[in-house]
N, C-alpha and C positions, 0 to 999 in steps of 0.2 A: 202442445200440437201447433203447427203454425197458420199462419192466416189463410194460406193457400191450402186446398185441398187437393191432398193424394188420388190422383184420376189413376185407376185401374185399365191400364191397356193390354188387352187381352189379343194384341197381334193385328189391330184394325189396318195396321199401314201396308199387311199384307193383301189387303181385300181390293177385289177390284168394285166393289161397290161403296159407295159413299155413306151409308148408313149402316149399321150391324140390323136394325130393324127389317129393311129391304133385303139385306143379304140373310138373314132367317129364313125370310117370307120364301124367296126364290130356294134355298133349300128344301125347304119343306115341300113345295111344289115338284122339285126333281124328284125328292123321296117318293113323294104321292105315285108320279109317273113311272116311276121305276119298278114301284109296288106294283100296279096295277099292269105293267108288261108282263111280269113274271107272272102275275095269275092269269091273265089271258092267254099266255103260250104254253101252259099247262093244259 
């Protein structure tokens, strides 16, 4: 194995957020908002 660790890139270059943690948190909030809207609208 080389001295440099291979970093797994999961497409972060396409993200509009700087960090994956922030992106995941925003996605969670949006999913909860959609779920709440569907629940309330029925």
